[in-house]
N, C-alpha and C positions, 0 to 999 in steps of 0.2 A: 215940563209939567205933563203928567199923565192924562190920558183921555178921561178917566174917571174923575180926576180933580177938575178938569175943564168943565165937565158936565155938572158936577156939584156946584162949582162957582157960578155957572150960568143959572142953575135953578135958584140959588140964593139971591142972585141979582135980579133976574127977570121973572121968576116964578114958574116958568114952564119952558119946555124945549121940544122941538119936533125934529124929525130926521133931516128935513130941508135946512133948518137952522144949524144943526150939527155939521152938515156937509159944507154949507157955505161959510160958516164962521170958524170952524175948527178942523176941517178936513177929516171928520169922523164919518166913515161910510157905513159902519155897522152899529148905529146907536142902540138898537135893541140889545145887542150883546153887552155893551157898556152898562146899560140900565140893569140887565140881569146880574152882572157882577156886583153892581152897587146894592141891589136888593139882597144878594147872597151875603154881602158884608154887613147887613143889618139895617140899611136905610129903608124907610117906608116910602115908596114911590107909587103914585096912582097913575094908571094908564087910562086914557080916554080916547076912544075912536071917534074921529071927526070926519066930516065930508068937505072936501074942497069945492069951490064954485064949479069946477068942471065935472064933479061927481066922483072923483077919486077919493078913496078912504085913506086916512093916515092916522098914526098914533101921536098923541101929545102926552108928555110925561110931566108930572108935578109931584112935589113933596106931598105925601099924604098926611095932612094935619089932623085928620080924624083918628089916626092910629095911636 
């Protein structure tokens, strides 16, 4: 199964994905690149920047249902 397919299935099942989830669950180390390919293929994906409890910023990706 391709990385793009894994990410799409994860989004369908859980609603969102972060880089940490992609790394720990699917060994995808460059989630932003996978998301970019999915966006270029026509999927509408929304990016939200979140803040972890330690202050670090990270991106969370969701299907954009408003599009």
